[in-house]
KEKOLSE-682256 format. One record per atom (N, C-alpha, C): residue in three letters; x negated, y, z. Coordinates in steps of 0.1 Angstrom, whole numbers, plus 5000, padded with zeros to 4 digits. Layout:
% KEKOLSE-682256
ALAXYZ...
//
This chain:
% KEKOLSE-682256
UNK721217762858UNK721217632851UNK720917522860UNK719617492863UNK719217392872UNK718417452883UNK718517382895UNK717617422906UNK717017302912UNK715717312916UNK715017202923UNK714717252937UNK715017172946UNK714817212960UNK714117102968UNK713417152978UNK712717062987UNK712317123000UNK712217043010UNK711717093023UNK710317043025UNK709317123025UNK707917083025UNK707317123039UNK706717023045UNK706217043059UNK704717063058UNK704217153067UNK702817183069UNK702517203083UNK701317153088UNK700917163101UNK700417313104UNK700917373114UNK700517503119UNK699417483130UNK699817413140UNK698917373150UNK699217223153UNK698517163162UNK698717023165UNK700116993170UNK700717083176UNK702017063182UNK703117143175UNK702817183163UNK703817273156UNK703717243141UNK704917213135UNK705017193121UNK705917293114UNK705517353103UNK706317443096UNK707017373085UNK708317403083UNK709117353073UNK709417463063UNK708917453051UNK709117553040UNK710317503031UNK711317583031UNK712417553022UNK712217613008UNK712017532998UNK711617582985UNK712617562975UNK712917672966UNK713817662955UNK713217712943UNK713217622932UNK712717662919UNK713917652910UNK714117752901UNK715317752892UNK714817772877UNK715717722868UNK715417742854UNK716517842849UNK716117932840UNK717118022834UNK717617962821UNK718418042813UNK719017992801UNK718017972790UNK716818032792UNK715718012781UNK714817892785UNK715117822796UNK714317712799UNK713117742808UNK712917862811UNK711717902819UNK712017872834UNK711017822841UNK711217802856UNK710717922864UNK711417952874UNK711018062883UNK711118022897UNK710218072905UNK710218052920UNK711318142926UNK712318082932UNK713418162937UNK713318182952UNK712718092959UNK712718112974UNK711618022980UNK710918072990UNK710018002999UNK710318053013UNK711017983020UNK711618033033UNK711217943045UNK710918003056UNK710617923068UNK711917873073UNK712117743073UNK713417683077UNK713217603090UNK714317543094UNK714317463106UNK714717323103UNK713717233101UNK714017093098UNK715017063087UNK715017153077UNK715917123066UNK717417113070UNK717817193080UNK719117183086UNK720117243076UNK721417213078UNK722517273070UNK722517423071UNK722317473084UNK722417613086UNK721217683079UNK720017623079UNK718917683073UNK719117693058UNK719617593052UNK719917593037UNK721017693034UNK722017703042UNK723017803039UNK722517943039UNK721517973048UNK720918103048UNK720118123035UNK719418023030UNK718718033018UNK719618063006UNK720717983005UNK721718002994UNK722318142995UNK722718183007UNK723218323008UNK722218433005UNK721018403008UNK719918503004UNK719818512989UNK719818392982UNK719818392967UNK721018462961UNK722118442967UNK723318502962UNK723218662963UNK722718702975UNK722618852977UNK721518912967UNK720618822962UNK719618872953UNK720018862938UNK721218812936UNK721818812922UNK722118682916UNK722018572924UNK722418442919UNK723918422921UNK724618482912UNK726118482914UNK726818362907UNK726118302898UNK726718182891UNK726018062897UNK726817972903UNK726217842908UNK725517762897UNK724417702901UNK723717612891UNK724617492887UNK724317442875UNK725017332870UNK724617202877UNK723317192881UNK722717072887UNK721717112897UNK721717052908UNK720717062919UNK720016932920UNK718616942921UNK717816822922UNK717016832935UNK717116732943UNK716516732956UNK716416592962UNK715816582974UNK715716452980UNK716916422989UNK716916332998UNK718116293005UNK718416363017UNK717716483020UNK718016563032UNK719416603032UNK720216563042UNK721616593043UNK721916733044UNK721016813051UNK721316953053UNK721617033040UNK720817003030UNK720917083017UNK722217043011UNK722516913010UNK723716863003UNK725016913010UNK725016913023UNK726116973030UNK726317123028UNK725217193026UNK725217333024UNK725817363010UNK725417293000UNK725917322986UNK727317272985UNK727717172993UNK729117132992UNK730017242996UNK729517333005UNK730317443009UNK730217563000UNK728917592995UNK728717712988UNK728817692972UNK728417572968UNK728417542953UNK729117412951UNK730417402954UNK731117272953UNK731117212940UNK731017282929UNK731117232915UNK729717192910UNK728617222917UNK727317192913UNK727017032914UNK726616972903UNK726316832903UNK725016802911UNK725016682917UNK723816652926UNK723016542920UNK721716562919UNK720816462914UNK719716432925UNK719716312930UNK718716272940UNK717416252932UNK716316292939UNK714916282933UNK714516132933UNK714116082921UNK713715942920UNK712315922926UNK711516022927UNK710216002933UNK710415982948UNK711216072955UNK711516052969UNK712115912972UNK713115882963UNK713915762966UNK713015642964UNK712215642954UNK711315522952UNK710415502964UNK709815612969UNK708915602981UNK709715552993UNK710915602995UNK711715563007UNK712015413006UNK712315362994UNK712715222992UNK711515132994UNK710415172988UNK709115092989UNK708615083003UNK708915183011UNK708415183025UNK709115083033UNK710215023028UNK711014923036UNK710714783031UNK709614763023UNK709214623019UNK707714603021UNK707314483022UNK705814463024UNK705114503011UNK703814543013UNK703014583002UNK702914482991UNK702914362994UNK702914252984UNK704114252974UNK705214312979UNK706414312971UNK706614442963UNK705914542968UNK706114682962UNK705914682947UNK704814622941UNK704714622926UNK705914572919UNK706514462923UNK707614402917UNK708914492918UNK709014542930UNK710214632933UNK710014762925UNK708814812924UNK708614932916UNK709014912901UNK708614802896UNK709014762882UNK710514762880UNK711214702890UNK712714692890UNK713314832890UNK712814922899UNK713315052900UNK713015132887UNK711915112881UNK711615172868UNK712615142858UNK713015012857UNK714014972847UNK715315042849UNK715615082862UNK716915152865UNK716815292859UNK715915372863UNK715915512859UNK715415542845UNK714815432839UNK714415452825UNK715415392815UNK716515342820UNK717515282810UNK718115392801UNK718415362789UNK718915452779UNK720315502782UNK721115412788UNK722515452790UNK722915422804UNK724015482809UNK724515452822UNK724915302824UNK725515242813UNK725915102814UNK724615022816UNK723515052809UNK722314972810UNK721714992824UNK721815112830UNK721315132843UNK722115062854UNK723415052852UNK724214972861UNK723814822861UNK723514772849UNK723114632848UNK721714622855UNK720814712853UNK719514712860UNK719614722875UNK720614802879UNK720914812894UNK721314672899UNK722314612892UNK722814482897UNK721714372897UNK720814372887UNK719614282887UNK718714302899UNK718514432902UNK717614462913UNK718214422926UNK719514452928UNK720214412941UNK720214262942UNK720514192932UNK720614042932UNK719213982936UNK718114042931UNK716813992932UNK716214022946UNK716514132952UNK715814172965UNK716714182977UNK718014182975UNK718914222987UNK718814112998UNK718713992995UNK718813883005UNK717613903015UNK716413923009UNK715213933018UNK714914073023UNK715414173016UNK715014313019UNK716314403019UNK717214373028UNK718514443028UNK718414593031UNK717514633039UNK717314773043UNK716914853030UNK716014793023UNK715514863011UNK716614883001UNK717414772999UNK718514782989UNK719614872994UNK719814873007UNK720814973012UNK720415113010UNK719115143012UNK718515273009UNK718715312995UNK718615222986UNK718715252971UNK720215272968UNK721115182972UNK722415182967UNK723315292973UNK723015342985UNK723815442991UNK723915572983UNK722915602975UNK722915722967UNK723015692952UNK723615572949UNK723615522935UNK724115632925UNK725315682927UNK725815772917UNK725015902916UNK724615962927UNK723816082926UNK722416062921UNK721915942921UNK720615912914UNK720815902899UNK722115892894UNK722315882880UNK723016002874UNK723116112881UNK723716232876UNK723116282863UNK721816252861UNK721116302849UNK721716252836UNK722416142836UNK723016092824UNK724116182818UNK724616272826UNK725616372822UNK725016502816UNK723716502814UNK723016612809UNK722116572797UNK721716672789UNK720916642777UNK719716552779UNK719616452771UNK718516352773UNK717116422773UNK717016532765UNK715716602764UNK715316662778UNK716316672787UNK716016742800UNK715816632811UNK716016502807UNK715916402818UNK714516402825UNK713416412818UNK712116412824UNK712016522834UNK712716632833UNK712616742842UNK713516732854UNK714716672852UNK715716672862UNK715916552870UNK715116442867UNK715216322875UNK714416332888UNK713516432889UNK712616442901UNK712416592905UNK711816612917UNK711516742921UNK710016772919UNK709516712908UNK708016732905UNK707616882903UNK708516972898UNK708017112897UNK707617162911UNK708217112922UNK707817162935UNK706617072940UNK706716942939UNK705816852945UNK704416882939UNK704316902926UNK702916912920UNK702217042925UNK703017152927UNK702417272932UNK702017262947UNK702917192955UNK702617182969UNK701517092973UNK701017012963UNK699816932966UNK698717022968UNK698617132960UNK697617232962UNK697817302975UNK699017342978UNK699317412991UNK698817333003UNK699117203003UNK698717123014UNK697217113015UNK696517093004UNK695117083004UNK694517213009UNK695017333005UNK694517453009UNK694717473024UNK695817433029UNK696117443043UNK695117363052UNK694817243047UNK693817163054UNK692517223055UNK692117283043UNK690717343042UNK690617483049UNK691717553050UNK691717693056UNK691817693071UNK690817723078UNK690817713092UNK691617823098UNK691917933091UNK692618043096UNK694118023096UNK694617913091UNK696017883090UNK696517853104UNK696617953113UNK696917923127UNK698317973130UNK699018033121UNK700418083124UNK701318063112UNK702518063114UNK703518033104UNK703518133092UNK703318263096UNK703418363085UNK702218353075UNK701018303081UNK699918283072UNK700218183061UNK700718063066UNK701017953057UNK702117993047UNK703218063052UNK704318103044UNK703818193033UNK702918293036UNK702418393026UNK701518323016UNK700718233021UNK699818153012UNK700618073002UNK701618003007UNK702417912999UNK703117992988UNK703618112991UNK704318192981UNK703318242971UNK702118282975UNK701118332965UNK700618222956UNK700418102962UNK700017992953UNK701017952943UNK702317952947UNK703417912938UNK703618022928UNK703418152932UNK703618262922UNK702518242911UNK701318212915UNK700218192906UNK700518072897UNK701017962903UNK701217842896UNK702317852885UNK703317932888UNK704517942879UNK704118012866UNK703018082866UNK702518142853UNK702218032843UNK701917912848UNK701517802839UNK702617702837UNK703717722843UNK704817632841UNK705317632827UNK705617512822UNK706117502808UNK707617512808UNK708117562797UNK709617562796UNK710117422794UNK711417402797UNK712017272796UNK712117232781UNK711817102779UNK712017052766UNK713517062762UNK713817092750UNK715217102745UNK715917222752UNK715217332755UNK715817442762UNK716917502754UNK717017482741UNK718117532733UNK719417472737UNK719317352743UNK720617282747UNK721217342760UNK720417432767UNK720917482779UNK722217572777UNK722317632765UNK723517702762UNK724717622763UNK724617492758UNK725717402758UNK726017362773UNK725017342781UNK725217312795UNK726017422802UNK725517552799UNK726217662806UNK727617672802UNK727917642789UNK729317652784UNK730217542788UNK729617442795UNK730417332800UNK730617222790UNK729817212780UNK729917102770UNK729616972777UNK730316872774UNK730216742780UNK729116662773UNK728316592782UNK727316502777UNK727516362783UNK727316262774UNK727416122779UNK726116052775UNK725515992784UNK724215922782UNK723216012775UNK723316142778UNK722316232773UNK722716292759UNK723816242753UNK724216292740UNK725416382742UNK725516482733UNK726716572733UNK728016492729UNK729016512737UNK730316452734UNK731116552726UNK731316522713UNK732016612704UNK733516622708UNK734016742708UNK735416762711UNK736316762698UNK737016652697UNK737816642684UNK739316682686UNK739616742698UNK741016772701UNK741516882692UNK740616982689UNK741017092680UNK741317052666UNK740416962661UNK740716902647UNK741916822647UNK742216752657UNK743416672658UNK744716762658UNK744616872666UNK745716962666UNK745917032653UNK744917072646UNK745017132633UNK745617032623UNK745216912623UNK745716812614UNK747216792616UNK747616792629UNK749016772632UNK749816892627UNK749217012627UNK749917132623UNK750117122608UNK749217072600UNK749317062586UNK750416962582UNK750516852590UNK751516752587UNK752916812589UNK753116902598UNK754416962600UNK754717052589
//
C-alpha cells in the first residue's frame, strides 16, 4: 500500500556516523510494519537499490502505491528504476525544516504559517493558490527558501490523489521520526554504542517494540480502493460513470 522511508544518522564514534536506511510499510488492513533497518552509505542510490531488492526477495512483489520520504535523491532515483509506477510524496516535516533554515529566525513564524496554509488546504486548487501567495510574499527577500519549496511542488502535493482520511498519515514520515527520537536518545545515553552493529541491533529492537503500539491508518477500509486503482481527487473517490453511460447507450440502440 504505502511505504515510509528515511535515512537516519547516528554517531558511532567522533569520526564515524552510521546511516540507517529505514522502511515502514502498511498492509491492506491499515497496519504498519517495520520492513527494513539497514546500514546504508549516505542514502546513496546504490544503497537504496539494495534495500528494495532485499524487500522484493523477502516477498514484497507488488510495488507500493505511494512512497513517503524526504528529499534524498538516492531513494527517489532507486524507486524510479525499481518502482516506476509508485507515486512520490515528499515529507512536509522535512521540507518545512529545510525551508525555514534558509530564512532568519524572525521570519520563521510568518513563513511557517504560510506553509501550513499550503499543506492544510482542502483542495489542490486551494493549495496552488496558497503556494502562489507564499511565493509572492517571500520570494523577493528569501529566494533560496522559495526555491527549496517550489522545486518539489508536485511531489509535495501527491497526497491529494489519495483518500482524505489517509492524509494525516501520508504527508510526513512521522511513523519513523517519532520512533527514532527514542533511538537517538538511547544512543546518546548508552556508552557501549561503539560499533555499527550495536546501534543497528538496538535500533531494530526498539522499532520492533514500538510497532506493537502503532495505530492502524484512519479509514483503512479505503485501502482496498487504493489497491484496486480507484481514482481519488482532492481526497474524494472519483466515481466511474463510463459503465453507466455505455449501458444507457446500449438501451437506446
